[in-house]
N, C-alpha and C positions, 0 to 999 in steps of 0.2 A: 462402473468405476470412473470417477472424474480424473482427467489428466491435467497435470499442473505444470506450469512454467514458473520458475522462481528467479526473480531479479534482485540484485543486491542480497543474495541468498545468505551471506554470512555463514554460520555453522549449521544452518538448516532448522532453526528453532520453530519458525512458523510452519515449515514443511512437516516437521515431526508431528505437530498438532493435527494437521490435516490427515497425515497418514495414520495416526492413531484411531481415527474414525473408521478406518477400513473401507472408506468410501472414495478416497483420493490417493493418487500416486504421482509423485514428482517424476517427470520424464525429461525435464530440461532445467538446468540451473546455470546462472551466470553470476560470477563474483570475481573481483580482481585481487583481493587481499590473500596472499599465499597461506597465511596461518589458518584462517577460517576454512579455506579450501581443503586443507589437510583433514580437518575435523569432518567437514561435510562428506568428503569422499570415503572417510572411514565408516560413516554411518548410513550412507545411501549407496545403492548399487549403480550409480551413474558417474560419468566423468563431468566435471564442472567446466563450462566454457569460461576461460580465464581472460577473455578479451574485455576491453572497455565496452560498456553497453552501447556507446556511440558508434562503435564499429560493427555491431551486430545487425545484420539485415533481417527484417521481419521474415523474409522468405527462408532464413536459416533456422528459425524457431519452428518446432513441430506444431501441428494443429493441437490446440489445447482447450479445455473447458474453463480453466481458472488461471489467472495471473496473480501471483503473490509478489509483493514488493515492499520492502522496508527501505524506501529511497532515502538518501543521506539527509540527516537531520541537522547537521552543524550550522547550516545557513538559517535555520528557524529557531534554534534552541536559545532560551534565555541565558544559557551558560556561555554562549558565543557572541560574536559581533552582530549576528542577525542580519547578514547581508542579503538574505532572501534570493530573489532572482538575479541580483547583481553578483552573487557568488556563483561560480560555475557549478558547484555542487548542488545549489538550489534549483538549477534548471533540469536536473536529471529526472525529475518526475515526467517531464515532457518526452523522455525517451521511452518510458513505459507507455505513455499515451500513443506515441508513434507506432509501437509494436501492436498495441491493442486495436488501433485503427485498421490494421491489416488482418490480424488473426481473429478478431471478433469473438473473444471468449465470452461465455455466458456470464462469468463472474470475475470481479477484481477484488482482491483483499490487500489493502495498502495500509502501512502503519508509519507513524512518525511521532515526534514529540508534541505534547499539547500546545506548545508555543506556536505551532503551525496555525492554529485557529485564530490567534490574535496578532500574528505578524503583520506589520504594515496596516494596523487598525482593521484587520480582517480581510483586506483586499487580496492578499496572497491566497488565502483559502477560497475566496470568491473566484479567483482566476482558475484554481484547480477544479472546483465544482463546475464552472462554466465549460472548461475544456472537456471534462468527462461527459457533461450533458450534450455537448456538440457531437461527441462520439456515439451518443445513444444510450448512455448509462444514467440510470437513476442511482442515487447514493444515500445510504444511511451511515451515520458515524456516531461514535461515542468515545469518550475518554474512559479507559479502563485501567485499573491498577492491579498489577500482578498479585499483590498481597490479598486481594479479594478472591483469589482463585487457588488458595492453598500453597502459594509459593512464598518462601521465607525471604521476601525482598519487596520493598516498595518501589515500583517502577511504573510510572504513569505513561501511557501511550494513547494517542488517538488512532482508532481503527476506522477505516473507511471501507464499506462493503458496497461495491457497485454491481448492479445487475443490468444486463443488456435488455432494453425495452422490447426489442423485436423477438427475443427468445424467452423473456421472463416478464410478461406483462403484470403490472401490479406489484406492490411491495411484498416480498416473500421472506424477508429476513427482519427480525427485530432483536435488538440487543437485550440481554437479561439486565435487570435493574441492579447493576453492581455498584454504581456510585450515584449519590443523590444529586450532585451538581451537574445540571445540563448547561450547555453553552447558552449565553444570553444573546438574543437576537438584537442587533443594533439597527440594522436596516432590513426592511422586509422586501418582499417581491418573490418572483419565481426562483426556483433552484438555479444557482449559478449567479444570481444577483443579490442574494442575501449576504449580510455581513454579521459576523458573530464576535463576541468577546469571549475569552476563556475564563 
């Protein structure tokens, strides 16, 4: 059984998907919005850590195999001002990276809006990939739409699956072919230096 820590947990939608596999169990969750917390705690047998993630010490998070994180998307969404890392919400990805640096889970599953790929001409995504690579994670990613998985809603999200090189050598995960449009590479190079358009 894989143990999971969930950050920006919301109502636990990603956690539920993992738990339905009967191979993973969420043992820690962090969320600050009181309404999603009520739903999460009604559906999962754990208490949510309601502190700001910036106040959570890595030593306070149990040892886990997987980190889940739907880090805030407002700073990257085409529906917003797209402040990126200049928006304090845009920097919260680095809090997940801070905790991953200490806890060293075998896997990361992160999600955000597709606009993350093209934000600042791809440089924001390049920074995220470089940060994960520096931590020892190789990353696969794809834009998926919920409507392609039997959900009566069109909701596109980019999913990033990171696997720790020292624990998981070689690519062990591939996305199913749910959407035909793959990101277009604008600048080549090693992972963390490539730039993509969406």
